[in-house]
C-alpha positions as CSV (number, residue, x, y, z in Angstrom):
1,M,0.0,0.0,0.0
2,E,3.1,2.2,-0.1
3,N,3.0,5.1,-2.6
4,T,-0.7,4.6,-3.4
5,I,-3.9,6.4,-2.7
6,W,-4.2,4.3,0.5
7,A,-1.2,6.1,1.9
8,I,-3.2,9.2,2.7
9,L,-5.8,7.2,4.7
10,P,-4.0,7.1,8.2
11,P,-3.6,10.9,8.6
12,L,-7.2,11.4,7.3
13,I,-8.5,8.9,9.9
14,A,-6.6,10.7,12.7
15,I,-7.8,14.1,11.6
16,A,-11.5,13.1,11.1
17,L,-11.6,11.3,14.5
18,A,-9.9,14.3,16.2
19,L,-12.4,16.7,14.8
20,M,-15.4,14.5,15.6
21,T,-14.5,13.3,19.1
22,K,-12.2,16.1,20.4
23,E,-10.0,13.3,21.6
24,V,-6.6,14.0,20.1
25,L,-4.6,11.2,21.7
26,S,-6.9,8.4,20.8
27,S,-7.4,9.7,17.3
28,L,-3.7,9.8,16.7
29,M,-3.2,6.4,18.1
30,I,-5.8,4.9,15.8
31,G,-4.3,6.7,12.8
32,I,-0.9,5.4,13.7
33,L,-2.2,1.8,14.1
34,A,-4.1,2.0,10.8
35,G,-0.9,3.1,9.0
36,A,1.3,0.5,10.7
37,L,-1.2,-2.3,9.9
38,M,-1.3,-1.2,6.3
39,F,2.5,-1.1,6.0
40,A,2.8,-4.6,7.8
41,N,0.1,-6.1,5.5
42,F,-2.1,-6.4,8.6
43,N,0.4,-8.4,10.6
44,V,-0.4,-7.2,14.1
45,I,3.0,-8.0,15.7
46,Q,5.0,-6.4,12.9
47,A,2.7,-3.4,13.0
48,M,3.4,-2.9,16.7
49,E,7.2,-3.3,16.0
50,T,7.0,-0.8,13.2
51,T,5.1,1.7,15.4
52,F,7.5,1.6,18.3
53,N,10.5,1.7,16.1
54,I,9.3,4.9,14.5
55,M,8.2,6.3,17.9
56,G,11.6,5.6,19.4
57,T,13.4,7.2,16.4
58,K,11.2,10.2,16.5
59,I,11.7,10.7,20.2
60,G,15.4,10.4,19.8
61,D,15.5,12.8,16.8
62,N,13.3,15.3,18.7
63,A,14.8,14.9,22.2
64,S,16.0,18.5,22.3
65,I,12.4,19.7,21.6
66,I,11.1,17.5,24.5
67,L,13.8,18.8,26.8
68,F,13.0,22.4,25.8
69,L,9.3,21.9,26.5
70,A,10.1,20.4,29.9
71,F,12.5,23.3,30.7
72,L,10.0,25.9,29.5
73,G,7.3,24.3,31.8
74,I,9.7,24.7,34.7
75,I,10.3,28.4,33.8
76,V,6.5,29.0,33.6
77,V,6.0,27.4,37.1
78,L,8.9,29.4,38.5
79,V,7.7,32.8,37.3
80,T,4.2,31.9,38.5
81,K,5.3,30.9,42.0
82,A,7.6,34.0,42.2
83,G,4.6,36.2,41.5
84,G,6.2,37.6,38.3
85,A,3.3,36.6,36.0
86,R,0.7,38.1,38.4
87,A,2.7,41.3,38.9
88,Y,3.1,41.6,35.1
89,G,-0.6,41.0,34.6
90,N,-1.4,43.7,37.2
91,W,1.0,46.1,35.6
92,A,-0.2,45.4,32.0
93,G,-3.7,45.7,33.2
94,R,-2.9,49.3,34.3
95,K,-0.9,50.1,31.1
96,I,-3.0,48.4,28.5
97,K,-6.4,50.0,28.8
98,S,-8.4,48.0,26.2
99,K,-9.0,44.7,24.6
100,R,-7.7,46.2,21.4
101,G,-4.4,47.1,23.1
102,A,-4.1,43.6,24.6
103,L,-4.7,41.9,21.2
104,L,-2.2,44.2,19.4
105,A,0.4,43.8,22.2
106,T,0.1,40.0,21.9
107,S,0.6,40.3,18.1
108,A,3.6,42.5,18.5
109,L,5.3,40.2,20.9
110,G,4.6,37.3,18.5
111,A,6.3,39.3,15.8
112,I,9.3,40.1,18.0
113,I,10.0,36.5,18.9
114,F,10.9,35.3,15.4
115,V,13.8,33.0,16.1
116,D,11.8,29.8,16.4
117,D,8.1,28.9,16.2
118,Y,8.2,26.5,19.2
119,F,9.9,29.2,21.3
120,N,7.4,31.7,20.0
121,C,4.2,29.7,20.8
122,L,5.0,29.0,24.5
123,T,6.7,32.2,25.4
124,V,4.0,34.5,24.0
125,G,1.3,32.4,25.7
126,T,3.1,32.5,29.0
127,V,3.7,36.3,28.9
128,M,0.4,37.5,27.5
129,R,-2.2,35.1,29.0
130,P,-2.6,37.2,32.2
131,V,-3.0,40.3,30.1
132,T,-5.6,38.9,27.7
133,D,-7.5,37.3,30.5
134,A,-7.7,40.7,32.2
135,H,-9.3,42.2,29.1
136,N,-11.8,39.3,28.6
137,V,-10.1,37.9,25.5
138,S,-11.1,34.3,25.0
139,R,-8.4,31.6,25.1
140,A,-9.4,30.6,21.6
141,K,-8.6,34.1,20.3
142,L,-5.4,34.1,22.1
143,A,-4.4,30.8,20.6
144,Y,-5.2,32.1,17.1
145,I,-3.0,35.1,17.5
146,I,-0.2,33.0,18.9
147,D,-0.5,30.5,16.1
148,S,-0.7,33.2,13.4
149,T,2.4,35.0,14.6
150,A,4.5,31.9,15.0
151,A,5.1,30.0,11.7
152,P,3.9,32.9,9.5
153,I,6.5,35.2,11.1
154,C,9.3,32.6,11.1
155,I,8.8,31.6,7.5
156,I,9.5,35.2,6.3
157,A,12.2,36.0,9.0
158,P,15.7,35.8,7.5
159,I,17.2,34.8,10.9
160,S,15.1,31.9,12.1
161,S,15.2,28.1,12.3
162,W,12.8,28.1,9.4
163,A,15.2,30.1,7.2
164,V,17.9,27.6,7.9
165,A,15.7,24.6,7.1
166,V,14.4,26.0,3.9
167,G,17.8,27.2,2.7
168,V,19.3,23.8,3.3
169,A,16.4,22.0,1.5
170,I,16.7,24.3,-1.5
171,E,20.5,24.1,-1.7
172,D,20.6,20.3,-1.5
173,V,18.8,20.1,-4.9
174,G,19.2,23.5,-6.4
175,A,22.2,22.8,-8.5
176,E,19.9,21.2,-11.1
177,V,18.4,24.7,-11.8
178,G,21.4,26.9,-11.1
179,I,20.8,27.6,-7.4
180,T,24.0,27.6,-5.5
181,N,23.0,29.6,-2.4
182,G,20.0,28.2,-0.6
183,F,19.7,31.2,1.7
184,S,19.7,33.7,-1.1
185,A,16.9,31.7,-2.7
186,F,15.0,31.7,0.5
187,L,15.3,35.5,0.7
188,S,13.8,35.7,-2.8
189,T,10.7,33.7,-1.8
190,I,9.8,36.2,1.0
191,P,7.8,38.8,-1.0
192,Y,5.9,35.9,-2.7
193,N,4.9,34.3,0.6
194,L,1.3,35.5,0.4
195,Y,-0.1,33.3,3.1
196,A,2.3,34.5,5.8
197,I,1.9,38.2,4.8
198,L,-1.9,38.0,4.6
199,T,-2.2,36.1,7.8
200,I,-0.2,38.7,9.8
201,T,-2.3,41.5,8.1
202,M,-5.5,39.7,9.1
203,V,-4.4,39.4,12.7
204,I,-3.8,43.2,12.8
205,L,-7.1,44.0,11.1
206,L,-9.2,41.7,13.4
207,S,-7.4,43.2,16.5
208,V,-7.8,46.8,15.4
209,F,-11.5,46.5,14.5
210,L,-12.4,43.9,17.3
211,F,-14.0,41.8,14.6
212,D,-14.6,38.1,14.7
213,F,-16.8,35.7,12.8
214,S,-17.9,32.1,12.4
215,K,-17.0,29.7,15.3
216,M,-14.6,32.2,16.8
217,K,-17.4,34.7,17.3
218,K,-19.6,32.1,19.0
219,M,-16.7,31.2,21.3
220,N,-16.0,34.8,22.1
221,D,-19.7,35.5,22.8
222,S,-19.9,32.5,25.1
223,H,-16.7,33.7,26.9
224,E,-18.1,37.3,27.3
225,N,-21.3,35.9,28.7
226,G,-19.4,34.1,31.4
227,E,-20.0,30.6,30.0
228,D,-17.4,27.9,30.4
229,Q,-16.3,28.1,26.8
230,T,-13.2,26.0,26.8
231,E,-11.4,23.3,28.6
232,V,-7.7,24.0,29.1
233,V,-5.0,21.7,27.8
234,H,-3.2,21.8,31.1
235,K,-3.3,23.8,34.3
236,L,-0.6,24.3,36.9
237,D,-1.4,22.8,40.2
238,E,-2.7,25.3,42.7
239,V,0.4,26.9,44.1
240,E,1.1,29.5,46.6
241,I,2.1,32.7,44.8
242,S,4.7,34.9,46.4
243,S,3.6,38.3,47.4
244,K,7.2,39.6,46.8
245,G,7.1,39.2,43.1
246,T,7.6,42.1,40.7
247,V,7.3,42.7,37.0
248,L,11.0,42.1,36.6
249,D,10.6,38.6,38.0
250,L,8.8,37.8,34.7
251,I,10.5,40.2,32.3
252,L,14.1,39.4,33.2
253,P,13.9,35.6,32.8
254,I,12.1,36.0,29.5
255,L,14.8,38.5,28.3
256,V,17.5,36.0,29.4
257,L,15.7,33.3,27.5
258,I,15.6,35.4,24.3
259,I,19.2,36.7,24.6
260,S,20.6,33.3,25.5
261,C,18.7,31.7,22.6
262,I,20.2,34.1,20.1
263,A,23.7,33.9,21.7
264,M,23.7,30.1,21.7
265,M,22.6,30.0,18.0
266,V,25.5,32.3,17.2
267,Y,27.9,30.1,19.3
268,T,26.7,26.8,17.8
269,G,26.8,28.3,14.3
270,I,30.4,29.5,14.6
271,S,31.4,26.2,16.1
272,S,30.0,24.4,13.1
273,L,31.7,26.5,10.5
274,N,34.9,25.6,8.7
275,L,37.2,28.5,9.8
276,D,40.0,27.8,7.3
277,G,40.3,31.1,5.7
278,E,36.5,31.5,5.0
279,A,34.9,34.8,5.9
280,I,32.3,34.5,8.7
281,T,29.1,36.3,8.1
282,L,25.8,36.5,10.0
283,I,24.2,34.5,7.2
284,S,26.8,31.8,7.4
285,I,26.6,31.6,11.2
286,F,22.8,31.2,11.2
287,G,23.1,28.8,8.3
288,A,25.3,26.5,10.3
289,T,23.6,26.9,13.7
290,N,22.0,24.0,15.7
291,V,18.7,25.5,16.7
292,N,17.4,22.6,18.8
293,I,20.4,22.4,21.2
294,S,20.6,26.2,21.3
295,I,17.1,26.6,22.7
296,V,17.6,23.8,25.2
297,I,20.8,25.4,26.6
298,A,19.1,28.8,26.6
299,A,16.2,27.4,28.6
300,F,18.6,25.8,31.1
301,I,20.5,29.0,31.5
302,T,17.2,30.8,32.2
303,I,16.3,28.2,35.0
304,V,19.7,28.8,36.6
305,F,19.2,32.6,36.3
306,A,15.8,32.3,37.9
307,M,17.2,30.3,40.8
308,L,19.9,33.0,41.4
309,M,17.4,35.7,41.1
310,Y,14.6,34.3,43.3
311,I,16.2,32.3,46.1
312,P,18.6,34.9,47.5
313,R,15.8,37.4,47.7
314,K,13.6,34.8,49.4
315,V,10.9,35.3,46.7
316,I,10.7,31.5,46.8
317,T,12.5,28.9,48.9
318,F,14.9,26.3,47.7
319,G,12.3,23.6,48.4
320,E,9.7,25.5,46.3
321,F,12.3,25.8,43.5
322,M,12.9,22.1,43.4
323,A,9.2,21.3,43.5
324,S,8.8,23.6,40.5
325,I,10.9,21.3,38.5
326,T,8.6,18.3,38.7
327,E,5.5,20.5,38.5
328,G,6.8,22.2,35.4
329,I,7.6,19.0,33.6
330,K,4.2,17.5,34.6
331,S,2.5,20.6,33.1
332,M,4.0,19.8,29.7
333,V,3.3,16.1,29.7
334,P,0.0,16.4,27.6
335,A,1.8,18.5,24.9
336,I,4.7,16.1,24.8
337,C,2.4,13.1,24.4
338,I,0.5,14.7,21.6
339,L,3.7,15.8,19.9
340,T,5.2,12.3,20.2
341,L,2.1,10.7,18.6
342,A,2.0,13.4,15.9
343,W,5.7,12.8,15.0
344,T,5.0,9.0,14.9
345,L,2.1,9.5,12.5
346,S,4.3,11.7,10.3
347,G,6.9,9.0,10.4
348,I,4.6,6.2,9.2
349,C,3.7,8.5,6.3
350,D,7.2,9.3,5.2
351,G,9.4,7.9,2.5
352,D,10.6,4.8,4.5
353,Y,7.1,3.6,5.0
354,L,3.8,4.5,3.3
355,M,5.4,7.2,1.1
356,T,2.4,9.6,1.4
357,G,4.4,12.5,0.1
358,A,5.9,10.6,-2.8
359,Y,2.4,9.6,-3.9
360,V,1.1,13.2,-3.8
361,G,4.3,14.5,-5.5
362,G,4.1,11.9,-8.2
363,I,0.6,13.0,-9.2
364,I,1.9,16.6,-9.6
365,K,4.9,15.6,-11.6
366,T,3.0,13.5,-14.1
367,S,0.0,15.8,-14.5
368,G,1.3,17.7,-17.5
369,I,-0.2,21.0,-16.3
370,S,1.1,24.3,-17.7
371,L,3.9,25.7,-15.5
372,I,1.9,29.0,-15.2
373,F,-0.6,27.3,-12.9
374,I,1.9,25.3,-11.0
375,P,2.3,27.8,-8.1
376,A,-1.4,27.8,-7.3
377,I,-1.6,24.0,-7.6
378,I,1.5,23.5,-5.5
379,F,0.0,25.9,-2.8
380,A,-3.1,23.7,-2.6
381,V,-1.2,20.4,-2.6
382,A,1.3,21.6,0.0
383,G,-1.7,22.8,2.2
384,A,-3.4,19.4,1.9
385,L,-0.2,17.5,2.5
386,A,0.8,19.6,5.6
387,F,-2.8,19.3,6.9
388,A,-2.7,15.5,6.5
389,T,0.8,14.9,8.0
390,G,0.8,17.8,10.5
391,T,4.3,19.0,9.4
392,S,5.2,22.0,7.3
393,W,8.9,21.1,7.4
394,G,8.2,17.6,6.2
395,T,5.9,19.0,3.5
396,F,8.4,21.4,1.9
397,G,11.1,18.8,2.4
398,I,9.1,16.4,0.2
399,L,7.9,18.9,-2.4
400,I,11.0,21.1,-3.0
401,P,13.0,18.3,-4.7
402,I,10.0,17.4,-6.8
403,I,9.5,21.1,-7.9
404,V,13.2,21.5,-8.8
405,S,13.0,18.3,-10.8
406,I,9.9,19.6,-12.7
407,F,11.6,22.8,-13.6
408,A,14.9,21.1,-14.5
409,E,13.1,18.8,-16.9
410,S,11.1,21.6,-18.5
411,G,14.3,23.7,-19.0
412,Q,12.6,26.7,-17.3
413,A,13.5,28.2,-14.0
414,G,14.0,31.9,-13.2
415,E,11.2,33.8,-11.4
416,L,8.6,31.2,-11.9
417,L,10.6,28.7,-9.9
418,I,11.0,31.2,-7.0
419,I,7.3,31.8,-7.1
420,T,6.6,28.1,-6.9
421,L,9.1,27.5,-4.1
422,S,7.4,30.3,-2.2
423,A,3.9,28.8,-2.9
424,T,5.3,25.6,-1.4
425,L,6.4,27.3,1.8
426,A,3.1,29.2,2.0
427,G,1.0,26.1,1.4
428,S,3.0,24.2,4.0
429,V,2.4,26.9,6.6
430,F,-1.3,27.0,5.7
431,G,-1.8,23.2,6.1
432,D,0.2,23.2,9.3
433,H,-1.9,26.1,10.5
434,I,-5.2,24.2,10.3
435,S,-4.0,20.7,11.1
436,P,-5.0,19.3,14.5
437,I,-1.9,17.1,14.5
438,S,0.5,19.9,13.8
439,D,3.1,20.6,16.5
440,T,2.8,24.4,16.3
441,T,-1.0,24.1,16.5
442,I,-0.6,21.9,19.5
443,L,1.9,24.2,21.1
444,S,-0.3,27.3,20.4
445,S,-3.3,25.8,22.2
446,T,-0.9,24.7,25.0
447,G,0.6,28.2,25.3
448,A,-2.9,29.8,25.5
449,E,-4.2,27.0,27.8
450,C,-7.0,26.5,25.3
451,N,-8.8,23.2,24.4
452,H,-6.9,22.0,21.4
453,I,-9.8,21.1,19.1
454,D,-11.6,24.4,20.1
455,H,-8.5,26.2,18.8
456,V,-8.4,24.2,15.5
457,K,-12.1,24.7,14.8
458,T,-12.1,28.4,15.6
459,Q,-9.0,29.1,13.6
460,M,-9.9,27.1,10.4
461,P,-12.4,29.7,9.0
462,Y,-9.9,32.5,9.3
463,A,-7.2,30.4,7.7
464,F,-9.4,29.4,4.8
465,V,-10.3,33.1,4.0
466,V,-6.6,33.9,3.7
467,A,-5.9,30.7,1.7
468,A,-8.6,31.4,-0.8
469,A,-7.2,34.8,-1.5
470,C,-3.7,33.4,-1.7
471,F,-4.8,30.7,-4.2
472,I,-6.1,33.4,-6.6
473,G,-2.9,35.5,-5.9
474,Y,-0.7,32.6,-7.0
475,I,-2.7,32.2,-10.3
476,V,-2.0,35.9,-10.9
477,A,1.7,35.4,-9.9
478,G,2.2,32.6,-12.4
479,I,0.9,34.9,-15.1
480,V,2.6,38.3,-14.3
481,Q,5.7,36.8,-12.5
482,N,6.2,39.7,-10.1
483,W,5.4,40.0,-6.4
484,Y,3.5,43.2,-6.0
485,V,0.6,42.6,-8.3
486,P,-0.4,39.2,-6.8
487,L,0.1,40.7,-3.3
488,L,-2.2,43.6,-4.0
489,V,-4.8,41.3,-5.7
490,S,-4.8,38.8,-2.8
491,M,-4.8,41.5,-0.2
492,G,-7.7,43.2,-1.9
493,I,-9.7,40.0,-2.1
494,M,-9.1,39.2,1.6
495,I,-10.1,42.7,2.7
496,V,-13.3,42.7,0.6
497,T,-14.2,39.3,1.9
498,L,-13.8,40.5,5.5
499,L,-15.9,43.5,4.8
500,V,-18.7,41.4,3.3
501,I,-18.5,39.0,6.3
502,K,-18.5,42.0,8.7
503,K,-21.6,43.4,7.1
504,R,-23.4,40.1,7.2
505,E,-22.6,39.6,10.9
506,A,-23.9,43.2,11.6
507,T,-27.1,42.3,9.7
508,K,-27.5,39.1,11.9
509,T,-27.0,41.1,15.0
510,N,-29.6,43.7,14.1
């Protein structure tokens, strides 16, 4: 059943069950089991062996991410116990006077933390949750803003883990079409990344005009009416919060985390470079950095800093500090479990097993469609593939070699290739954005302490409005082959669509 239409069945089963039952863990388990059984020709023992082999490999490959989540959970508990989060919430409540201000401040913080999407999701949620709570912003809306300023920001940020991943993926196969510098090719894709640009614009528009629609509006209305509108993914145990905490007890650890993260990325990047007479540039440093180990070390440094900051001042005791370690790790167990299962499902769909991506890519390659329409088609295919597998990195990793091969065989490259590569990245982020088994979607709901499926369902209509405008934009881009006309067209379509929806919502209210 490898590399056939059956290969798309396991992720579809997991997604359908998750949306119907709101039970992510059981849905993922069933999807994984279905895929393993298909690969093992329904030999149960072999299927279990396959499952746990993949799971063990994925846990090993992503051990740094698991450690980072555990360390970040510890940091959250520490700043909570120290009273830093409460003090910041009280301070922000005085400084930020409106819901609009809270929404825009959350969006701005999401844009500032562009280094890594995992880091972004959990940090923004931790810092801004008290502020948005104070201004009656629903957790679903907070999760949407976090998710929409994570991957969409990182995929157009020149200095980020995403820039590194994309640059490497392009450079590995780019020689066929004359691309020798993957990072430069990535920079060329930024103006054409319509989904990222439009998503960020939509967040700003919805925040400024305090406008919501579809399931998000219903969720917000329930929240404002005081109804119990969402079940949190995890809550910290009831802890005694120090009365000695100040705003600096939150801000300084977060600053140390950010600065340490950037510093460690620079350090690991320089350490990985060949220094024999080669010029060291910022681009080469970030191109060689080890993001995963950098964020783990940064989180550990932050924990040590918090200990030295809190204990001597008697903000918390040494016993409370040690207790925070187990409490913090425990608070992240649900997210770690979901991520582990999502990684396993992605593994059963990859090239060593069911070859889901190869099947989808093969359909594109043999379709014989005019290259002018390839960007729009690739955007849709990448979105579907990322939605089904829950991974944007895996999606563009699968599709970029196929796209390069298509253009190499056609003898055409140039601007249309860059547009198509950008459409791949945009579609990958779109599919990842709406997938219930995506790691960034999971971490966004975790950071906001929002029910995961509530986050998925409320975010989907917003993402589809942007994606529809982008699809038309990529048709235009294939024809005109410049970035400003398709950007203006897609932006105009999105704004007009929002105005129509706003008018319709106002009519319903009246």
